[in-house]
VOBA-534146 format. One record per residue (C-alpha): residue in three letters; x, y, z; residue number from 1. Coordinates in nm, 2 decimals, padded with zeros to 4 digits, m for minus. Example, Ala and Ser with C-alpha at 12.3 -4.5 7.8 and 13.67 -1.06 7.14 Angstrom:
// VOBA-534146
{"Ala"; {01.23; m00.45; 00.78}; 1},
{"Ser"; {01.37; m00.11; 00.71}; 2},
***
This chain:
// VOBA-534146
{"Met"; {04.29; 07.64; m04.31}; 1},
{"Gly"; {04.28; 07.24; m04.39}; 2},
{"Arg"; {04.62; 07.18; m04.20}; 3},
{"Glu"; {04.77; 07.49; m04.03}; 4},
{"Gly"; {04.88; 07.38; m03.74}; 5},
{"Pro"; {05.24; 07.42; m03.52}; 6},
{"Gly"; {05.45; 07.56; m03.72}; 7},
{"Gln"; {05.55; 07.52; m04.07}; 8},
{"Asp"; {05.66; 07.21; m04.04}; 9},
{"Pro"; {05.52; 06.98; m04.29}; 10},
{"Val"; {05.52; 06.62; m04.08}; 11},
{"Ala"; {05.40; 06.81; m03.80}; 12},
{"Gln"; {05.14; 07.04; m04.01}; 13},
{"Phe"; {05.04; 06.66; m04.09}; 14},
{"Asp"; {05.00; 06.48; m03.76}; 15},
{"His"; {04.83; 06.79; m03.65}; 16},
{"Phe"; {04.54; 06.75; m03.94}; 17},
{"Thr"; {04.55; 06.39; m03.83}; 18},
{"Glu"; {04.43; 06.46; m03.48}; 19},
{"Arg"; {04.15; 06.70; m03.57}; 20},
{"Leu"; {04.03; 06.44; m03.84}; 21},
{"Val"; {04.03; 06.14; m03.56}; 22},
{"Ala"; {03.89; 06.41; m03.26}; 23},
{"Ser"; {03.60; 06.54; m03.55}; 24},
{"Val"; {03.50; 06.16; m03.66}; 25},
{"Ser"; {03.54; 06.08; m03.26}; 26},
{"Ala"; {03.24; 06.31; m03.22}; 27},
{"Arg"; {02.98; 06.11; m03.44}; 28},
{"Asp"; {02.80; 05.78; m03.30}; 29},
{"Glu"; {02.77; 05.68; m03.73}; 30},
{"Val"; {03.15; 05.61; m03.70}; 31},
{"Leu"; {03.27; 05.27; m03.70}; 32},
{"Gly"; {03.67; 05.35; m03.81}; 33},
{"Leu"; {03.90; 05.58; m03.97}; 34},
{"Val"; {04.23; 05.41; m04.15}; 35},
{"Leu"; {04.55; 05.60; m04.24}; 36},
{"Leu"; {04.65; 05.44; m04.56}; 37},
{"Gly"; {04.95; 05.58; m04.81}; 38},
{"Ser"; {05.18; 05.84; m04.58}; 39},
{"Gly"; {04.89; 05.83; m04.30}; 40},
{"Ala"; {05.03; 05.48; m04.24}; 41},
{"Gln"; {05.42; 05.49; m04.39}; 42},
{"Arg"; {05.47; 05.74; m04.20}; 43},
{"Glu"; {05.90; 05.81; m04.33}; 44},
{"Arg"; {05.69; 05.88; m04.67}; 45},
{"Leu"; {05.54; 06.24; m04.50}; 46},
{"Asp"; {05.67; 06.55; m04.64}; 47},
{"Glu"; {05.51; 06.86; m04.78}; 48},
{"Trp"; {05.35; 06.74; m05.01}; 49},
{"Ser"; {05.18; 06.38; m04.89}; 50},
{"Asp"; {04.79; 06.41; m04.88}; 51},
{"His"; {04.60; 06.23; m04.65}; 52},
{"Asp"; {04.42; 05.91; m04.78}; 53},
{"Phe"; {04.22; 05.72; m04.53}; 54},
{"Tyr"; {03.86; 05.51; m04.53}; 55},
{"Leu"; {03.57; 05.63; m04.26}; 56},
{"Val"; {03.39; 05.37; m04.20}; 57},
{"Val"; {03.03; 05.43; m04.15}; 58},
{"Arg"; {02.73; 05.19; m04.04}; 59},
{"Asp"; {02.56; 05.11; m04.34}; 60},
{"Asp"; {02.26; 05.34; m04.34}; 61},
{"Val"; {02.48; 05.68; m04.30}; 62},
{"Ala"; {02.71; 05.62; m04.56}; 63},
{"Glu"; {02.59; 05.79; m04.92}; 64},
{"Gln"; {02.47; 06.05; m04.67}; 65},
{"Met"; {02.84; 06.14; m04.58}; 66},
{"Arg"; {02.98; 06.10; m04.91}; 67},
{"Arg"; {02.74; 06.38; m04.98}; 68},
{"Asp"; {02.73; 06.57; m04.64}; 69},
{"Leu"; {03.10; 06.68; m04.56}; 70},
{"Ser"; {03.03; 06.88; m04.25}; 71},
{"Trp"; {03.20; 06.59; m04.05}; 72},
{"Leu"; {03.55; 06.68; m04.15}; 73},
{"Pro"; {03.81; 06.94; m04.01}; 74},
{"Asp"; {03.74; 07.28; m04.12}; 75},
{"His"; {03.41; 07.16; m04.38}; 76},
{"Glu"; {03.37; 07.53; m04.44}; 77},
{"Arg"; {03.71; 07.59; m04.65}; 78},
{"Ile"; {03.65; 07.33; m04.85}; 79},
{"Val"; {03.68; 07.42; m05.21}; 80},
{"Leu"; {03.69; 07.10; m05.49}; 81},
{"Ala"; {03.49; 06.78; m05.38}; 82},
{"Pro"; {03.46; 06.53; m05.69}; 83},
{"Arg"; {03.33; 06.21; m05.64}; 84},
{"Glu"; {03.54; 05.97; m05.84}; 85},
{"Thr"; {03.41; 05.60; m05.76}; 86},
{"Ala"; {03.12; 05.48; m05.56}; 87},
{"His"; {03.23; 05.55; m05.25}; 88},
{"Gly"; {03.54; 05.79; m05.32}; 89},
{"Leu"; {03.60; 06.14; m05.35}; 90},
{"Lys"; {03.90; 06.36; m05.41}; 91},
{"Val"; {03.86; 06.73; m05.11}; 92},
{"Val"; {04.08; 07.04; m05.20}; 93},
{"Tyr"; {04.09; 07.32; m04.87}; 94},
{"Asp"; {04.20; 07.65; m04.98}; 95},
{"Asp"; {04.55; 07.63; m04.89}; 96},
{"Ala"; {04.56; 07.33; m05.16}; 97},
{"His"; {04.53; 07.07; m04.93}; 98},
{"Val"; {04.45; 06.76; m05.04}; 99},
{"Leu"; {04.20; 06.46; m04.94}; 100},
{"Glu"; {04.22; 06.11; m05.15}; 101},
{"Leu"; {03.88; 05.90; m04.93}; 102},
{"Ala"; {03.66; 05.67; m04.93}; 103},
{"Val"; {03.33; 05.62; m04.72}; 104},
{"Ala"; {03.22; 05.30; m04.67}; 105},
{"Thr"; {03.03; 05.03; m04.43}; 106},
{"Leu"; {03.23; 04.74; m04.31}; 107},
{"Asp"; {03.10; 04.47; m04.52}; 108},
{"Glu"; {03.25; 04.73; m04.84}; 109},
{"Val"; {03.62; 04.86; m04.68}; 110},
{"Ala"; {03.67; 04.46; m04.67}; 111},
{"Gly"; {03.64; 04.45; m05.02}; 112},
{"Phe"; {03.87; 04.72; m05.13}; 113},
{"Gly"; {04.18; 04.70; m05.25}; 114},
{"Thr"; {04.44; 04.77; m04.95}; 115},
{"Asn"; {04.77; 04.74; m04.84}; 116},
{"His"; {04.98; 04.96; m04.63}; 117},
{"His"; {04.72; 05.15; m04.37}; 118},
{"Arg"; {04.70; 05.24; m04.01}; 119},
{"Val"; {04.41; 05.15; m03.80}; 120},
{"Val"; {04.32; 05.47; m03.57}; 121},
{"Leu"; {04.00; 05.47; m03.46}; 122},
{"Asp"; {03.79; 05.12; m03.41}; 123},
{"Arg"; {03.45; 05.10; m03.27}; 124},
{"Gly"; {03.41; 04.76; m03.34}; 125},
{"Gly"; {03.51; 04.50; m03.63}; 126},
{"Val"; {03.67; 04.76; m03.84}; 127},
{"Ala"; {04.07; 04.64; m03.78}; 128},
{"Asp"; {03.88; 04.24; m03.88}; 129},
{"Ala"; {03.75; 04.42; m04.23}; 130},
{"Ile"; {04.10; 04.54; m04.30}; 131},
{"Ser"; {04.26; 04.25; m04.23}; 132},
{"Arg"; {04.01; 04.03; m04.48}; 133},
{"Ala"; {04.08; 04.38; m04.71}; 134},
{"Val"; {04.41; 04.33; m04.70}; 135},
{"Ala"; {04.42; 03.98; m04.77}; 136},
{"Gln"; {04.23; 03.95; m05.08}; 137},
{"Thr"; {04.42; 04.22; m05.23}; 138},
{"Pro"; {04.63; 04.07; m05.45}; 139},
{"Gly"; {05.00; 04.04; m05.44}; 140},
{"Pro"; {05.26; 04.29; m05.65}; 141},
{"Lys"; {05.15; 04.24; m06.03}; 142},
{"Glu"; {05.32; 03.96; m06.20}; 143},
{"Val"; {05.44; 04.17; m06.49}; 144},
{"Asp"; {05.48; 03.95; m06.90}; 145},
{"Val"; {05.80; 04.19; m06.95}; 146},
{"Asp"; {05.73; 04.02; m07.32}; 147},
{"Arg"; {05.38; 04.24; m07.34}; 148},
{"Ala"; {05.48; 04.49; m07.15}; 149},
{"Leu"; {05.85; 04.62; m07.42}; 150},
{"Gly"; {05.61; 04.50; m07.69}; 151},
{"Leu"; {05.32; 04.76; m07.59}; 152},
{"Phe"; {05.59; 04.99; m07.51}; 153},
{"Leu"; {05.71; 05.02; m07.93}; 154},
{"Ser"; {05.34; 04.97; m08.05}; 155},
{"Leu"; {05.29; 05.27; m07.89}; 156},
{"Leu"; {05.58; 05.52; m07.92}; 157},
{"Leu"; {05.59; 05.41; m08.31}; 158},
{"Ile"; {05.19; 05.50; m08.27}; 159},
{"Gly"; {05.29; 05.82; m08.02}; 160},
{"Val"; {05.56; 05.96; m08.27}; 161},
{"Gly"; {05.35; 05.89; m08.59}; 162},
{"Arg"; {05.07; 06.10; m08.38}; 163},
{"Ala"; {05.33; 06.34; m08.39}; 164},
{"Arg"; {05.51; 06.40; m08.73}; 165},
{"Arg"; {05.07; 06.43; m08.83}; 166},
{"Gly"; {05.05; 06.73; m08.58}; 167},
{"Glu"; {04.86; 06.54; m08.38}; 168},
{"Arg"; {05.11; 06.65; m08.00}; 169},
{"Val"; {04.83; 06.66; m07.75}; 170},
{"Ala"; {04.77; 06.28; m07.86}; 171},
{"Ala"; {05.15; 06.17; m07.95}; 172},
{"Gly"; {05.21; 06.33; m07.67}; 173},
{"Ala"; {04.96; 06.13; m07.41}; 174},
{"His"; {05.09; 05.78; m07.56}; 175},
{"Val"; {05.49; 05.87; m07.52}; 176},
{"Arg"; {05.44; 06.07; m07.24}; 177},
{"Thr"; {05.18; 05.83; m07.07}; 178},
{"Tyr"; {05.11; 05.48; m07.19}; 179},
{"Ala"; {05.43; 05.39; m07.36}; 180},
{"Val"; {05.66; 05.54; m07.03}; 181},
{"Ala"; {05.40; 05.29; m06.77}; 182},
{"Glu"; {05.46; 04.95; m07.01}; 183},
{"Leu"; {05.84; 05.05; m06.96}; 184},
{"Ile"; {05.81; 05.09; m06.66}; 185},
{"Asp"; {05.65; 04.79; m06.56}; 186},
{"Ala"; {05.93; 04.56; m06.77}; 187},
{"Trp"; {06.13; 04.87; m06.54}; 188},
{"Thr"; {06.00; 04.74; m06.25}; 189},
{"Ala"; {06.00; 04.34; m06.35}; 190},
{"Val"; {06.38; 04.28; m06.50}; 191},
{"Val"; {06.59; 04.59; m06.29}; 192},
{"Pro"; {06.58; 04.54; m05.89}; 193},
{"Pro"; {06.53; 04.86; m05.73}; 194},
{"Ser"; {06.78; 05.04; m05.53}; 195},
{"Gly"; {06.92; 04.94; m05.22}; 196},
{"Asp"; {06.57; 04.95; m04.97}; 197},
{"Ala"; {06.37; 05.18; m05.21}; 198},
{"Phe"; {06.00; 05.08; m05.19}; 199},
{"Val"; {05.86; 04.99; m05.54}; 200},
{"Asp"; {05.51; 05.05; m05.49}; 201},
{"His"; {05.30; 04.71; m05.67}; 202},
{"Leu"; {04.96; 04.93; m05.69}; 203},
{"Asp"; {05.12; 05.18; m05.92}; 204},
{"Arg"; {05.46; 05.10; m06.06}; 205},
{"Lys"; {05.55; 05.51; m06.14}; 206},
{"Arg"; {05.50; 05.64; m05.75}; 207},
{"Arg"; {05.90; 05.76; m05.61}; 208},
{"Phe"; {05.99; 05.57; m05.97}; 209},
{"Glu"; {06.29; 05.82; m05.88}; 210},
{"Asp"; {06.38; 05.67; m05.53}; 211},
{"Ala"; {06.42; 05.31; m05.68}; 212},
{"Tyr"; {06.62; 05.41; m05.99}; 213},
{"Pro"; {06.76; 05.75; m05.91}; 214},
{"Glu"; {06.99; 05.75; m06.23}; 215},
{"Val"; {06.79; 05.63; m06.48}; 216},
{"Gly"; {06.52; 05.87; m06.31}; 217},
{"Ala"; {06.65; 06.12; m06.40}; 218},
{"Gln"; {06.75; 06.01; m06.73}; 219},
{"Leu"; {06.32; 05.98; m06.73}; 220},
{"Asp"; {06.25; 06.21; m06.67}; 221},
{"Ala"; {06.52; 06.49; m06.90}; 222},
{"Ala"; {06.36; 06.25; m07.16}; 223},
{"Leu"; {05.93; 06.31; m07.14}; 224},
{"Ala"; {06.06; 06.71; m07.10}; 225},
{"Gln"; {06.07; 06.68; m07.46}; 226},
{"His"; {05.92; 06.73; m07.80}; 227},
{"Pro"; {05.68; 06.37; m07.81}; 228},
{"Glu"; {05.96; 06.23; m08.07}; 229},
{"Asn"; {06.19; 06.34; m07.90}; 230},
{"Ala"; {06.06; 06.23; m07.54}; 231},
{"Ala"; {05.97; 05.87; m07.75}; 232},
{"Arg"; {06.35; 05.86; m07.94}; 233},
{"Ala"; {06.50; 05.92; m07.62}; 234},
{"Leu"; {06.30; 05.63; m07.44}; 235},
{"Leu"; {06.41; 05.43; m07.66}; 236},
{"Asp"; {06.78; 05.45; m07.61}; 237},
{"Leu"; {06.71; 05.41; m07.28}; 238},
{"Ala"; {06.54; 05.09; m07.29}; 239},
{"Glu"; {06.81; 04.96; m07.51}; 240},
{"Glu"; {07.09; 05.06; m07.32}; 241},
{"His"; {06.93; 04.91; m06.97}; 242},
{"Leu"; {06.73; 04.61; m07.04}; 243},
{"Ala"; {06.88; 04.48; m07.36}; 244},
{"Gly"; {07.11; 04.27; m07.17}; 245},
{"Arg"; {06.89; 04.18; m06.90}; 246},
{"Val"; {06.59; 03.99; m07.12}; 247},
{"Asp"; {06.69; 03.71; m07.36}; 248},
{"Thr"; {06.33; 03.80; m07.53}; 249},
{"Trp"; {06.44; 04.14; m07.61}; 250},
{"Pro"; {06.23; 04.21; m07.86}; 251},
{"Ala"; {06.55; 04.32; m08.15}; 252},
{"Ala"; {06.38; 04.27; m08.47}; 253},
{"Gly"; {06.07; 04.53; m08.31}; 254},
{"Val"; {06.27; 04.77; m08.20}; 255},
{"Glu"; {06.44; 04.75; m08.56}; 256},
{"Ala"; {06.13; 04.82; m08.75}; 257},
{"Leu"; {06.06; 05.12; m08.49}; 258},
{"Arg"; {06.40; 05.27; m08.54}; 259},
{"Ala"; {06.42; 05.21; m08.97}; 260},
{"Arg"; {06.05; 05.37; m09.03}; 261},
{"Phe"; {06.11; 05.73; m08.81}; 262},
{"Gly"; {06.44; 05.72; m08.98}; 263},
{"Trp"; {06.67; 05.65; m08.67}; 264},
{"Thr"; {06.96; 05.47; m08.78}; 265},
{"Val"; {07.16; 05.41; m08.48}; 266},
{"Arg"; {07.06; 05.56; m08.05}; 267},
{"Thr"; {07.13; 05.91; m07.99}; 268},
{"Pro"; {07.49; 06.02; m07.91}; 269},
{"Ala"; {07.46; 06.06; m07.56}; 270},
***
């Protein structure tokens, strides 16, 4: 299977697949390097749900061929899905549901990728330098416009609940549970410090939010499990409870308008 290996320990299985991947690509002259990303670069984050994220750096003349022909991967005959996602990248799924998120790129291409945490495990020349250039040109943590994020959060809740009351529950759920929540999390992580030494992923602030904000993460999860309108109201309550006192420009008039529109005259009782 994709990452079968010693015992059932997820870290050992992850490492076993990594070793086989390095061995497989090292046997090919056209491969210039391999760069692990995500949990592969930050081993303290490894668990049974960790995917293998990586860049395979190759010669210019074989890049597209190696995106299409995945015989360079360990157990390639066990691949059940391999959808192309971008010009350089694809997701690969094995028959044991092991997931790879990878990009096959040339040295020049990889130097232009947005990159933060990484670990170079194979370098036949130029790879570390290309990755250093990629990291240098990757924007740092996005400066969140909190007023904009909160304004969009409220607007998206308003639209979402309107969709729900019209009977469009699928669209309503997307507005409330996806679009509005993304804006709320942007505002939240900009205003509220994370717990202890928890890591906030500034490339995707939703990632491991529960680790950075355990109590609020649990409340957010409970809110999102509800019907779209109830979820929207719970999200609004949560934002008002925790952010109103921290944001000098809290959009109180917008909150009042939203509550009045839907008859939410008071916050949901705790």
